[in-house]
Backbone as JSON Lines, residues from 0, in Angstrom:
{"i":0,"aa":"M","n":[126.05,132.2,29.38],"ca":[125.25,132.22,30.63],"c":[125.32,131.25,31.55]}
{"i":1,"aa":"A","n":[125.63,130.0,31.28],"ca":[125.9,128.97,32.31],"c":[127.28,129.18,32.93]}
{"i":2,"aa":"S","n":[128.35,129.76,32.45],"ca":[129.46,129.9,32.96],"c":[129.1,131.27,33.93]}
{"i":3,"aa":"Q","n":[128.57,131.94,33.79],"ca":[128.55,133.23,35.02],"c":[127.71,132.72,36.02]}
{"i":4,"aa":"D","n":[126.89,131.9,35.94],"ca":[125.81,131.28,37.14],"c":[126.54,130.48,38.04]}
{"i":5,"aa":"S","n":[127.37,129.62,37.45],"ca":[128.38,128.64,37.92],"c":[129.61,129.48,38.79]}
{"i":6,"aa":"Q","n":[129.9,130.49,38.46],"ca":[130.97,131.2,39.03],"c":[130.34,131.89,40.12]}
{"i":7,"aa":"S","n":[129.01,132.39,40.25],"ca":[128.63,133.06,41.5],"c":[128.34,132.19,42.62]}
{"i":8,"aa":"F","n":[128.47,130.99,42.56],"ca":[128.37,129.91,43.69],"c":[129.77,129.64,44.31]}
{"i":9,"aa":"H","n":[130.81,130.02,43.86],"ca":[131.83,129.63,44.35],"c":[132.29,130.81,45.49]}
{"i":10,"aa":"W","n":[132.13,130.34,46.58],"ca":[132.32,131.34,47.63],"c":[133.55,130.83,48.5]}
{"i":11,"aa":"H","n":[134.25,131.59,49.24],"ca":[135.3,131.4,49.82],"c":[134.87,131.98,51.24]}
{"i":12,"aa":"Y","n":[135.7,131.34,52.38],"ca":[135.37,131.99,53.76],"c":[135.49,133.29,54.0]}
{"i":13,"aa":"I","n":[136.46,133.8,53.15],"ca":[137.01,135.27,53.07],"c":[135.79,136.16,52.64]}
{"i":14,"aa":"E","n":[134.93,135.71,51.62],"ca":[133.99,136.49,51.22],"c":[132.91,136.68,52.03]}
{"i":15,"aa":"F","n":[132.57,136.12,53.46],"ca":[131.54,136.15,54.2],"c":[132.02,137.35,55.09]}
{"i":16,"aa":"D","n":[131.27,138.15,55.22],"ca":[131.21,139.25,56.19],"c":[130.56,139.04,57.38]}
{"i":17,"aa":"D","n":[131.07,139.0,58.43],"ca":[130.24,138.79,59.75],"c":[130.35,139.96,60.88]}
{"i":18,"aa":"R","n":[130.8,141.05,60.38],"ca":[130.78,142.39,61.12],"c":[129.55,142.88,61.46]}
{"i":19,"aa":"N","n":[128.48,142.63,60.54],"ca":[127.21,142.77,61.03],"c":[126.66,141.98,62.24]}
{"i":20,"aa":"F","n":[127.12,140.86,62.54],"ca":[126.63,139.81,63.34],"c":[126.74,140.53,64.88]}
{"i":21,"aa":"Q","n":[125.58,140.55,65.5],"ca":[125.65,141.38,66.81],"c":[124.78,140.43,67.66]}
{"i":22,"aa":"I","n":[124.97,140.26,68.71],"ca":[124.19,140.09,69.96],"c":[123.53,141.11,70.58]}
{"i":23,"aa":"C","n":[122.19,141.28,70.33],"ca":[121.76,142.28,71.03],"c":[121.24,142.06,72.4]}
{"i":24,"aa":"G","n":[120.81,143.16,73.19],"ca":[120.75,142.94,74.48],"c":[119.85,142.09,74.96]}
{"i":25,"aa":"R","n":[118.74,141.88,74.23],"ca":[117.51,141.03,74.51],"c":[117.76,139.62,74.16]}
{"i":26,"aa":"T","n":[118.59,139.31,73.24],"ca":[119.03,137.98,72.9],"c":[119.88,137.68,73.66]}
{"i":27,"aa":"F","n":[120.86,138.3,74.4],"ca":[121.8,137.97,75.34],"c":[121.02,137.67,76.63]}
{"i":28,"aa":"F","n":[120.11,138.46,77.05],"ca":[119.11,137.97,78.32],"c":[118.53,136.86,78.38]}
{"i":29,"aa":"F","n":[117.84,136.61,77.16],"ca":[117.46,135.23,76.93],"c":[118.11,133.87,77.0]}
{"i":30,"aa":"A","n":[119.08,134.23,76.49],"ca":[120.22,132.93,76.64],"c":[120.58,132.85,77.76]}
{"i":31,"aa":"V","n":[121.04,133.75,78.54],"ca":[121.39,133.66,80.02],"c":[120.32,133.2,80.96]}
{"i":32,"aa":"V","n":[119.0,133.81,80.86],"ca":[117.93,132.88,81.59],"c":[117.62,131.7,81.11]}
{"i":33,"aa":"L","n":[117.58,131.07,79.75],"ca":[117.58,129.7,79.37],"c":[118.45,129.09,80.15]}
{"i":34,"aa":"F","n":[119.83,129.4,80.21],"ca":[121.07,128.77,80.65],"c":[120.7,128.43,82.22]}
{"i":35,"aa":"A","n":[120.21,129.62,82.93],"ca":[120.03,129.43,84.22],"c":[118.72,128.49,84.73]}
{"i":36,"aa":"V","n":[117.71,128.56,83.72],"ca":[116.49,127.61,84.23],"c":[117.14,126.18,83.89]}
{"i":37,"aa":"V","n":[117.81,125.71,82.89],"ca":[118.6,124.66,82.65],"c":[119.09,124.15,83.9]}
{"i":38,"aa":"L","n":[120.25,125.0,84.34],"ca":[121.06,124.9,85.32],"c":[120.29,124.64,86.6]}
{"i":39,"aa":"L","n":[119.14,125.33,86.9],"ca":[118.35,125.33,88.3],"c":[117.68,123.84,88.0]}
{"i":40,"aa":"V","n":[117.07,123.55,87.06],"ca":[116.34,122.26,86.9],"c":[117.32,121.02,87.18]}
{"i":41,"aa":"T","n":[118.27,121.32,86.54],"ca":[119.2,120.16,87.15],"c":[119.73,119.88,88.34]}
{"i":42,"aa":"L","n":[120.07,121.05,88.84],"ca":[120.49,120.94,90.45],"c":[119.39,120.31,91.33]}
{"i":43,"aa":"L","n":[118.11,121.05,90.86],"ca":[117.0,120.38,91.51],"c":[116.83,118.86,91.6]}
{"i":44,"aa":"F","n":[116.75,118.31,90.3],"ca":[116.66,116.89,89.97],"c":[117.77,116.36,90.75]}
{"i":45,"aa":"F","n":[119.19,116.62,90.66],"ca":[120.2,115.84,91.56],"c":[119.78,115.98,92.85]}
{"i":46,"aa":"Y","n":[119.46,117.0,93.69],"ca":[118.9,117.29,94.88],"c":[117.87,116.25,95.36]}
{"i":47,"aa":"V","n":[117.01,116.22,94.73],"ca":[115.8,115.22,94.79],"c":[116.46,113.85,94.81]}
{"i":48,"aa":"R","n":[117.26,113.54,94.02],"ca":[117.67,112.28,94.02],"c":[118.56,111.9,95.16]}
{"i":49,"aa":"W","n":[119.52,112.85,95.71],"ca":[120.12,112.67,96.73],"c":[119.31,112.9,98.02]}
{"i":50,"aa":"A","n":[118.28,113.53,98.11],"ca":[117.35,113.39,99.34],"c":[116.54,112.27,99.47]}
{"i":51,"aa":"R","n":[115.89,111.55,98.16],"ca":[115.53,110.36,98.04],"c":[116.4,109.32,98.88]}
{"i":52,"aa":"R","n":[117.71,109.34,98.38],"ca":[118.5,108.34,98.62],"c":[119.01,108.24,100.21]}
{"i":53,"aa":"C","n":[119.14,109.31,100.68],"ca":[119.54,109.79,102.21],"c":[118.1,109.5,102.93]}
{"i":54,"aa":"S","n":[116.97,109.73,102.67],"ca":[115.99,109.4,103.61],"c":[115.51,107.88,103.45]}
{"i":55,"aa":"H","n":[115.89,107.0,102.3],"ca":[115.66,105.82,102.27],"c":[116.63,105.2,103.02]}
{"i":56,"aa":"L","n":[117.9,105.57,103.27],"ca":[119.13,104.76,104.1],"c":[118.78,105.25,105.33]}
{"i":57,"aa":"H","n":[118.18,106.35,105.73],"ca":[117.94,106.77,107.43],"c":[116.88,106.1,107.67]}
{"i":58,"aa":"S","n":[115.78,105.69,106.88],"ca":[114.36,105.1,107.09],"c":[114.67,103.63,107.49]}
{"i":59,"aa":"T","n":[115.64,102.9,106.83],"ca":[115.79,101.67,106.75],"c":[116.77,101.22,107.8]}
{"i":60,"aa":"A","n":[117.44,102.31,108.38],"ca":[118.53,102.0,109.53],"c":[118.11,101.77,110.77]}
{"i":61,"aa":"H","n":[116.76,102.61,110.79],"ca":[116.39,102.8,112.41],"c":[115.22,101.68,112.64]}
{"i":62,"aa":"L","n":[114.58,100.89,111.34],"ca":[113.62,99.8,111.52],"c":[114.17,98.71,112.37]}
{"i":63,"aa":"P","n":[113.51,98.17,113.05],"ca":[113.99,96.72,113.41],"c":[113.77,95.84,112.34]}
{"i":64,"aa":"H","n":[114.56,94.64,112.4],"ca":[114.31,93.94,111.18],"c":[113.11,92.94,111.38]}
{"i":65,"aa":"A","n":[112.52,93.15,110.24],"ca":[111.2,92.38,110.14],"c":[111.65,90.98,109.71]}
{"i":66,"aa":"P","n":[110.5,90.06,110.36],"ca":[110.94,88.37,109.8],"c":[110.5,88.45,108.21]}
{"i":67,"aa":"P","n":[111.38,87.57,107.73],"ca":[111.3,87.22,106.39],"c":[109.93,86.82,106.02]}
{"i":68,"aa":"P","n":[109.47,87.31,104.92],"ca":[107.99,86.93,104.57],"c":[107.72,85.59,104.27]}
{"i":69,"aa":"Q","n":[106.48,85.14,104.9],"ca":[106.27,83.66,104.7],"c":[106.25,83.35,103.14]}
{"i":70,"aa":"P","n":[106.57,82.21,102.75],"ca":[106.13,81.59,101.42],"c":[104.74,81.55,101.1]}
{"i":71,"aa":"R","n":[104.5,82.14,100.05],"ca":[103.18,82.23,99.8],"c":[102.34,80.64,99.45]}
{"i":72,"aa":"G","n":[103.2,79.85,98.74],"ca":[102.56,78.32,98.25],"c":[102.88,77.55,99.58]}
{"i":73,"aa":"L","n":[102.48,76.14,98.83],"ca":[102.8,75.16,99.88],"c":[103.98,74.44,99.64]}
{"i":74,"aa":"D","n":[104.69,73.9,100.47],"ca":[105.97,73.08,100.32],"c":[105.79,71.77,99.56]}
{"i":75,"aa":"P","n":[107.02,71.56,98.94],"ca":[106.64,70.16,97.89],"c":[106.19,69.15,98.84]}
{"i":76,"aa":"S","n":[106.67,68.93,99.87],"ca":[106.21,67.42,100.49],"c":[104.77,67.64,100.72]}
{"i":77,"aa":"T","n":[104.01,68.7,100.96],"ca":[102.65,68.88,101.18],"c":[101.97,68.78,99.74]}
{"i":78,"aa":"I","n":[102.34,69.14,98.76],"ca":[101.82,68.94,97.42],"c":[102.03,67.5,97.0]}
{"i":79,"aa":"N","n":[103.2,66.77,97.38],"ca":[103.46,65.65,96.83],"c":[102.33,64.68,97.73]}
{"i":80,"aa":"S","n":[101.81,64.96,98.79],"ca":[101.17,64.09,99.57],"c":[99.84,64.14,99.2]}
{"i":81,"aa":"F","n":[99.02,65.0,98.3],"ca":[97.88,64.88,97.66],"c":[97.65,63.5,96.94]}
{"i":82,"aa":"S","n":[96.48,62.87,96.87],"ca":[96.28,61.58,96.08],"c":[96.32,61.8,94.69]}
{"i":83,"aa":"I","n":[96.74,61.11,93.93],"ca":[96.84,60.85,92.49],"c":[95.84,59.68,92.29]}
{"i":84,"aa":"V","n":[94.82,59.86,91.32],"ca":[94.04,58.7,90.84],"c":[93.75,58.77,89.4]}
{"i":85,"aa":"L","n":[93.26,57.39,88.71],"ca":[93.3,57.48,87.53],"c":[91.78,58.07,87.1]}
{"i":86,"aa":"H","n":[91.9,58.97,86.06],"ca":[90.22,59.39,85.83],"c":[89.58,58.45,85.27]}
{"i":87,"aa":"N","n":[88.18,58.56,85.33],"ca":[87.12,57.42,84.77],"c":[86.0,58.43,84.72]}
{"i":88,"aa":"S","n":[85.76,58.71,83.27],"ca":[84.47,59.31,82.74],"c":[83.41,59.05,83.35]}
{"i":89,"aa":"S","n":[83.19,57.59,83.42],"ca":[81.75,57.41,83.69],"c":[81.62,57.42,85.36]}
{"i":90,"aa":"A","n":[82.42,57.91,86.22],"ca":[82.5,57.97,87.8],"c":[82.42,59.23,87.83]}
{"i":91,"aa":"T","n":[82.85,60.05,86.97],"ca":[82.87,61.72,87.19],"c":[81.65,61.94,86.9]}
{"i":92,"aa":"R","n":[81.61,63.55,87.59],"ca":[80.62,64.46,87.04],"c":[81.02,65.04,85.9]}
{"i":93,"aa":"I","n":[80.04,65.76,85.3],"ca":[80.46,66.44,83.85],"c":[81.24,67.66,83.98]}
{"i":94,"aa":"D","n":[81.17,68.38,85.04],"ca":[81.9,69.76,85.35],"c":[83.48,69.17,85.99]}
{"i":95,"aa":"E","n":[83.6,67.93,85.99],"ca":[84.85,67.55,86.34],"c":[85.62,66.88,85.29]}
{"i":96,"aa":"S","n":[85.35,67.01,84.08],"ca":[85.72,66.41,83.08],"c":[87.14,66.93,82.27]}
{"i":97,"aa":"E","n":[87.52,68.38,82.87],"ca":[88.59,68.81,82.41],"c":[89.11,69.81,83.36]}
{"i":98,"aa":"C","n":[90.5,70.06,83.36],"ca":[91.42,70.65,84.27],"c":[91.08,72.06,83.9]}
{"i":99,"aa":"C","n":[90.71,72.79,84.9],"ca":[90.25,74.08,84.96],"c":[91.66,75.24,84.85]}
{"i":100,"aa":"I","n":[92.68,74.67,85.13],"ca":[94.15,75.39,84.73],"c":[94.58,75.41,83.35]}
{"i":101,"aa":"C","n":[94.55,74.34,82.7],"ca":[95.25,74.35,81.33],"c":[93.96,74.03,80.34]}
{"i":102,"aa":"L","n":[92.75,73.94,80.97],"ca":[91.41,73.59,80.29],"c":[91.57,72.41,79.19]}
{"i":103,"aa":"G","n":[92.67,71.48,79.7],"ca":[92.65,70.36,78.96],"c":[91.59,69.2,79.39]}
{"i":104,"aa":"V","n":[90.97,68.26,78.48],"ca":[90.23,67.54,78.8],"c":[90.76,66.05,79.46]}
{"i":105,"aa":"F","n":[90.23,65.88,80.5],"ca":[90.57,64.77,81.01],"c":[90.32,63.21,80.12]}
{"i":106,"aa":"I","n":[91.4,62.53,79.98],"ca":[91.41,61.15,79.11],"c":[91.14,60.03,79.93]}
{"i":107,"aa":"D","n":[90.05,58.88,80.17],"ca":[90.06,57.56,80.84],"c":[91.34,57.3,81.07]}
{"i":108,"aa":"G","n":[91.71,56.86,81.93],"ca":[92.87,56.35,82.56],"c":[94.0,57.33,82.75]}
{"i":109,"aa":"E","n":[93.89,58.45,82.62],"ca":[94.8,59.62,82.93],"c":[95.04,59.86,84.23]}
{"i":110,"aa":"K","n":[96.3,60.17,84.89],"ca":[96.38,60.48,86.16],"c":[96.31,61.95,86.55]}
{"i":111,"aa":"V","n":[95.25,62.06,87.57],"ca":[94.85,63.45,87.99],"c":[94.97,63.35,89.62]}
{"i":112,"aa":"K","n":[95.41,64.62,90.02],"ca":[95.31,64.85,91.23],"c":[94.21,65.54,92.1]}
{"i":113,"aa":"V","n":[93.76,64.95,93.05],"ca":[92.51,65.33,93.72],"c":[93.18,65.99,95.06]}
{"i":114,"aa":"L","n":[92.48,67.16,95.08],"ca":[92.59,67.94,96.34],"c":[92.05,67.6,97.74]}
{"i":115,"aa":"P","n":[92.56,67.6,98.78],"ca":[91.95,66.95,99.91],"c":[90.68,67.47,100.41]}
{"i":116,"aa":"N","n":[90.52,68.79,100.5],"ca":[89.17,69.41,101.26],"c":[88.06,69.7,100.19]}
{"i":117,"aa":"C","n":[88.31,69.89,98.77],"ca":[87.32,69.93,98.14],"c":[87.07,68.88,96.96]}
{"i":118,"aa":"H","n":[88.03,68.25,96.93],"ca":[88.04,67.33,96.01],"c":[88.12,67.61,94.44]}
{"i":119,"aa":"H","n":[88.34,68.58,94.12],"ca":[88.58,68.89,92.88],"c":[89.5,68.3,92.14]}
{"i":120,"aa":"C","n":[89.74,67.93,90.9],"ca":[90.94,67.21,90.06],"c":[91.35,68.14,89.06]}
{"i":121,"aa":"Y","n":[92.75,67.91,88.84],"ca":[93.44,68.71,88.06],"c":[94.72,67.6,87.44]}
{"i":122,"aa":"H","n":[95.17,68.36,86.5],"ca":[96.37,67.49,85.91],"c":[97.73,67.81,87.11]}
{"i":123,"aa":"S","n":[98.31,66.97,87.29],"ca":[99.35,66.91,88.47],"c":[100.51,68.36,88.15]}
{"i":124,"aa":"E","n":[100.99,68.14,86.95],"ca":[101.82,69.14,86.64],"c":[101.3,70.62,86.6]}
{"i":125,"aa":"C","n":[99.85,70.67,86.23],"ca":[99.23,72.04,86.41],"c":[99.2,72.59,87.84]}
{"i":126,"aa":"V","n":[98.51,71.7,88.54],"ca":[98.17,71.91,89.93],"c":[99.66,72.08,90.93]}
{"i":127,"aa":"D","n":[100.42,71.22,90.56],"ca":[101.71,71.61,91.29],"c":[102.41,72.86,91.28]}
{"i":128,"aa":"K","n":[102.34,73.53,89.98],"ca":[102.75,74.86,89.49],"c":[102.04,75.84,90.15]}
{"i":129,"aa":"W","n":[100.8,75.46,90.41],"ca":[99.64,76.27,91.09],"c":[100.1,76.42,92.36]}
{"i":130,"aa":"L","n":[99.95,75.36,93.02],"ca":[100.32,75.07,94.5],"c":[101.54,75.46,95.05]}
{"i":131,"aa":"S","n":[102.74,75.59,94.26],"ca":[103.93,76.0,94.6],"c":[103.85,77.79,94.85]}
{"i":132,"aa":"S","n":[102.82,78.26,94.26],"ca":[102.85,79.78,94.55],"c":[101.56,80.14,95.4]}
{"i":133,"aa":"Q","n":[100.64,79.47,95.4],"ca":[99.47,79.76,96.0],"c":[98.76,78.65,96.99]}
{"i":134,"aa":"P","n":[98.39,78.7,98.15],"ca":[97.8,77.82,98.89],"c":[96.28,77.47,99.03]}
{"i":135,"aa":"S","n":[95.83,77.7,97.86],"ca":[94.52,77.32,97.93],"c":[94.0,76.63,96.52]}
{"i":136,"aa":"C","n":[92.77,75.88,96.38],"ca":[92.22,75.41,95.18],"c":[91.96,76.61,94.27]}
{"i":137,"aa":"P","n":[92.62,76.19,92.9],"ca":[92.53,77.08,91.91],"c":[91.0,77.36,91.51]}
{"i":138,"aa":"L","n":[89.94,76.45,91.86],"ca":[88.68,76.69,91.38],"c":[87.95,77.28,92.53]}
{"i":139,"aa":"C","n":[87.88,76.85,93.82],"ca":[87.09,77.19,94.75],"c":[87.84,78.02,95.67]}
{"i":140,"aa":"R","n":[89.11,78.27,95.67],"ca":[89.84,79.03,96.52],"c":[89.74,78.44,98.2]}
{"i":141,"aa":"S","n":[89.49,77.0,98.37],"ca":[89.58,76.58,99.72],"c":[91.07,76.73,100.11]}
{"i":142,"aa":"S","n":[91.37,76.66,101.27],"ca":[92.76,76.74,101.64],"c":[93.25,75.37,101.83]}
{"i":143,"aa":"L","n":[94.57,75.14,101.7],"ca":[94.89,73.6,101.63],"c":[96.09,73.76,102.74]}
{"i":144,"aa":"R","n":[96.3,74.86,103.35],"ca":[97.43,74.84,104.58],"c":[97.0,73.69,105.65]}
{"i":145,"aa":"A","n":[97.78,73.14,106.2],"ca":[97.5,72.35,107.21],"c":[97.3,72.89,108.51]}
{"i":146,"aa":"D","n":[97.51,74.08,108.61],"ca":[97.15,74.82,110.16],"c":[96.03,75.7,109.92]}
{"i":147,"aa":"S","n":[95.41,75.67,108.61],"ca":[93.9,76.49,108.62],"c":[92.7,75.39,109.0]}
{"i":148,"aa":"A","n":[91.76,76.18,109.43],"ca":[90.64,75.32,109.83],"c":[89.68,75.02,108.7]}
{"i":149,"aa":"V","n":[89.38,73.75,108.8],"ca":[88.51,73.26,107.47],"c":[87.53,73.15,107.94]}
């Protein structure tokens, strides 16, 4: 019995009869409609990309050249001109005992940078990074630009 079952599974491509395989009218219609929709969406996508690129090129070609944006932070010479003092815990207030940028506690004798307008203290490395991108005190946001009215 096992030998008869195993023989029924040996098929050859000649034994397949595909004469009954037909594409009905409805199936063919849906296949054509699906192909047309995919083609239409693809063409629409490429048209939108082309239109955006052309409008971007035309809009920038007619604009006068804008001045380059002003750097946001302070220049290094201004940052280096701020005073650096040695921290003394007995002479400072309690709220000035840590750097509000890195939240590190100041140790007696540690060098801290004091900002001129507001007199807030920070680690030099911390505030130098801040001031290279922002022109204000990290704590009170007072401007440190030389041209601003204080």
